[in-house]
N, C-alpha and C positions, 0 to 999 in steps of 0.2 A: 504493500502500500504505500502511495506517497505521501510524505509528510507535507501541512500546508502551515501557513504562518499569516498573521491577520497583521493587517494596513487598514490604518486611517486614509483612505485615498485620497484626493482631489483632482475632485471630479469637475469647477466651473469658478470664476471667479463669485464670493458671495454663498457657494451651496454649502447644503451641509456635510460633510467629509462623508465617505460610504466605507463601510467596515467590509473590508474584504478578504476575503481566501486569497494565496498565491501559493504556490507548492514550492517547495523547498530541493532545490536541486544543487548537489555536491557541487561544489567550488571545481572553477578550471584549475590545472595545474598552478596558475598565478594569481591564483584568489584566495580571499581569506572569508568565511562562513565568521558573521558574532551575531553573538544574542545579545540583542539590545538590551540594555540595564537602566539608561536613561537618556532621556531627548528632552533638549529645553528649544522654546518658541525663540528666533530670532526675529525680530523688525523686521527683516525683508520677508520673512515667512508671509506674516501677517500681512503684507506689500504684494504678493501671490497670491493671497488669499482674495484679497479685495480688488482684485484685478489692474493695479496699479504696475504688476511688472509682470511679462509675459512667462509661463509657465505649460508644459504640454499636459495634457490630459487622456487619461488618468496619469496622475503621477503620486509619488508620495514626498511631501514636504518632510524637510527638518533637513539641518547640515551643523549642528551640534551634537553627537553621538557619542555615547561611551560603552562598551559593553566587550561580552568577555568570548574570546577563541572558542569556538565549537567544531569548527572543522579547517583543517589546515589546507593548502595546494602543497604538493610533495617541491614546485619550483621557486616559493615563495621566500624569500633571504631574509638576513635580520632584520631590526628595525632603524630606526635616521642613527643611533647611538649605537650600536652596532649589538645588541642583543638579540641571542638568538630567540624565533618567537616561537609555542608551545599551544598546543591545547589547553584553555584554560586560563593561559592570560585578558588580563583585561587592557585594553588597550584603544586607544582614540588615532585620528587621523588625519591628514591634510582633508581640506573639502573641497578639495576637486582632485581631477588625476591629469596628467599631462603624457605627453607623447614619446618627447627627450630628445626629440630630433630637429624639430622646425628651428627657426631663425629664434625668437624669443627663447628658446629652453636651452640648444646649442650655442648658442651668441653671445644671445644680451643676458643672458640668466635670468629670464625672470619667466618661469614656468605658468605663474599665473596668470599668464597672458597667454599661453601657449595657444596655437593656431587652432590647433585639436584641443582644446579643453574642455569637459566636463566635468559640471560637479553634482556632487549630491545632493537628492532633494531637488533635482531639474532633471529628468532624463525618465520619459515613459514609463512607466510600470507594466505596461501591456508587453513590453519583449525581456525576454529571459537575460540577467538571472531575477528579474522582477522588482528584488528590493534593494533600492539604493538610493532611501533617504531612514531620516530617523523616527518619522512616524508609522511605528512596523516595532512588529517585535523580532524580527531580523532585518541584519543590513550585508551586502558583500562590500567586500574592499576589495577594489578593483586594481588593474595592474597601472604600477609608475604613480602608485600613491604613496605618499610617508607616514610611516607607521611610527608609534611611540607606542613605547609599553608602560601602565603607570603604576607608580610606587604604591606597595600595601597602604601605607600612611596618609593617601587621600582619599577622602569620598566622593563618592560620584558628586554629587553635587559642588564640589571642589574641581573637580578635573574635566566636567562635561564643557563647562565653556572652553576648555586649553583648544577646541577644535576649530572655534569662530573666533570668537570676541577678543581672547586673551592675545595669539600670533598676530591680528590685526592691528593691536594696539599698540604690538611690541613693531611692528611694521612702520606707523605712523610716529612712533618715538623716535627710530631710526633715519624717515624720512625726513621728518623736518632738521636732524642732528640736535636734538636735544642735547641737552650737558650742562656742567657745572657751572653756578649760577645765572643761569636762564630763569626770565622771565614767562609766568607758562598760561594761561587761559582757555579752559576747555567751556565750551560751547554743551549742554547737555551730560547727565547724571545719569544714567541711565549702565547697565554693564560695561560699557567700553568707555565711557566718561571716568568711571570710579577706577576703574583699572589703568585708566591714566592715570588721573591722580597719583594711586601708588607706584608706577614707574615714573611719573615725571620725579616724587621724593627720592626715590631711589638711585636716579641719576645726579640728587644734589643741585634741583631746581632750586633756585633764593626764593622764588614765589612763586605759589600757586593757587588760580582760582578761578573756583566754579559756579557754573550758570545755569540753574534751573528754574524752575515753577510750581515745583512740587516740592513741598515740605519735607515729607521723610527722602528725597533723597539729597536735598540741602545741608539735612542731618547727617546723614549717611557719609556723604564728602566731606566733612569733617572729621569723621571716625578716620576716614583714609587718608586724611592728610593735609587735606586743604588748608590755608592759611585765611583765606575769606570766600565766602560764600554770596553771591550774591544771586537773589530774588526777581527772576527776567519778568514773573508776573504781576510785579508789582512798580516796577521800576521804566521807563522810558527808553528809545533807544538810545536818545543822545542821552540818557542820565548815566545806562549801562557803559556807555564809551568815557563818558566823563569821569566814571569813577576807577575805571579799568585805567585807563592813562593816569590819573592821579597815586594809582595804588601802583603804578609802576615805574619809577622816575628814570630820566629824565624827560623820556620821548613815548611812552606807550611800551607794550611787551613783547619779549623776542619774539614768543609762540605764541599762535592758536591753532586751537583744535577743535574741530566742527563733528559732533558726534549724534548733536540733536535730529537730522534729517530736515529740517524749517528750513527753507533757501534763504530768508527773509534773514534770516541771522549773517548771512554771508558778508555783505556791504559792512554791518556792525563789526564782525569781528576783523575784516582789512581795517577798517577806523579806529580799532585798537592798538594798531602793531604802530612797533618805529620803526623808522625809517631802515629798511633792508632787514625787515620782517620777514617769521615765514608763516604759511597759514595753510593747512592743510584741510582740505575737505576730503570726509568720511563716509559721513552720515545720511547724506543724501545721494539716497539709492534708483530712486523712480524716476526713470525715463525721461525724459522730455520736461525737467526743471529748467525753467528760462530765472534767467539772477540778471538784474539791470546792476553794473557795475561803472564807479566813472577808471573808464585806462589812462585818462590822464592822473590820476591821484596813484593806480598801480606804477605807474611811469617813474614818476616825479619823486614816490617814496623807495622805490629801490625794493617793491617788495616781489616775495617770494610765491606763488600760488603751487600746490602739488597736492594732485588727486592719489588717493592711494588704496587701492581697492586688493581686495583678499592678500597675499603674503609670502612669501617663501620659504620652503619648507626649512630651513635652515630658523624663519621666525617660531615655528609647533616646536622646537627644540626649546629655545631659549623662552617660550610659553611656559611649559612643560619646568623648567627650570625658574622659572620666576615664583609661580603658583608652589611648589613645594619647598623653595626654599623661605617663604615668608607667608604661607599658613595660617601661624601662629602668631603673625603682625599684626594682619588684615584681614576682619570680617568675613573671608567670601562665600563661609557658608548661606552669609544672608542674602548672596547676588540670586542666588537661586529659590525663592521666597514660597513657593507652594507648588502643591505635589499636583495633577492628575491623571489619569486613567488615560488612554486610546477613545475609549467608549463617550468620554465628557470633553472631549477635543474641541467641537463645538462651544461650547462654551464658554473657553478662554476664548477660542477668535472672537466670537462675538465681542467679550468683555474689552480685549485690545479696541475691537472698533469702538467701544462707546469712552473708551480712557481719552481716544484721541481728539472723541468732539469734546471734551472739554480744553480742551487744549493743553494737554499735558505733548510736552516734546521728545519724549522719546518712550519705551515701553519698557517697564520691567522684567525679567529674564523669568522665566518660570519653567520649571522642568514636568515630564510627562513619564510617572514613573509606570514601568510597568507590570 
C-alpha cells in the first residue's frame, strides 16, 4: 500500500486551504525525505494567499521548515558544515535550490539569483514529489539545496526561522556593510526587524533605533537591544525623520533597513540617512510596488540603495551559528508566538489579513505545529 501524507494545499487567492493527501514516494538518490515537525508563516506566504504574489495552483506554501530525516538518498552528501547526514537528524535548509552552473551560480557567486532557481513553497504540488513546501506533514529536500543539521540544544521554535528570516537579515547586514560604531534604524519590528536589532548589536553598532506602530513589538525591540523605539502610529513622517536625525548626529543615520513591507516608508528612510548612508530594501516584496523618490536627493546625498532578496547558502550557516550562540541572550522563542495545526491554518491566514487592515506594518511569525 502506498503511504500518503497530508498538506494544506493552496488552491487560489483568498480561498480556504484544501486538506489534500498525496503519495509519499521514495526519495531519489539525491533527495531527502523529511518529516516536518514545525513550519512558520512568512509574510510572503500571506501575500501569496492574498493574491499579491503569483504562485502556482495547487501548491504547498511555506518556506520556513524544520524536520527530521526519514529517508536519505544514497547520493546525498554532508551538510554545509561538513557533517554527515543520517536518518533521524533534525535539519533545515536553504529556502531555494539552484543549478550550480549558470552565470549567477558559477561566476557571480549569487546562487540566490540562479537562472534556474526554484523556491520551496512555490512549486506545483501536482507533480512529484508533491511535498515541496512547509504546510504539510512531509517535505522533500531537492538537489542543490544547502542543508544544515540542527543541534539538540535548539528548540523547533528557535530553529525554524533559520531557514528564511534569520539568514535574510544576515544577508542584509552584510549588504550594507554594517559595522562597529554605525548608527542603524530598522523600519518594521516583526521577526526580521527584531533579529536585525540583535545582529546590529552583535556587530557593535553605536546606536540602534526601531520603528513600528505595534506596542508589543516596540517593547520587544527594547528587549532585543534597541536604544530607542519610535511609534510610527503616533508620529508624523516629518517627526520620525527629525527624531532619527537628532538621535544620529551629526547628519543622520549610517544605515537604514526596511523590513516592514510598506513602500511609503522608503522616502522617509532615505531622508533619515546621512550623506553617503546606506539603505536596504528587504520587506517590500509584492510586485508592482511603486515609490516616488527624489533622484536629486539620492544623487546629492550620495546615498546607496540596495535591494536584498533571499541569501547565499553561507548565510544559512551564519544564521545557525548566530542563533546557537545567542539563544540565551535574546528571547528567540518568543518570536514564534502561537501554534496552529494544519486544519486551522485558514484561521491564521484570515487573522493576518485582519491585522493588515488595522494598519500594522508587518506580521508576527506564527508556527504551524503538526
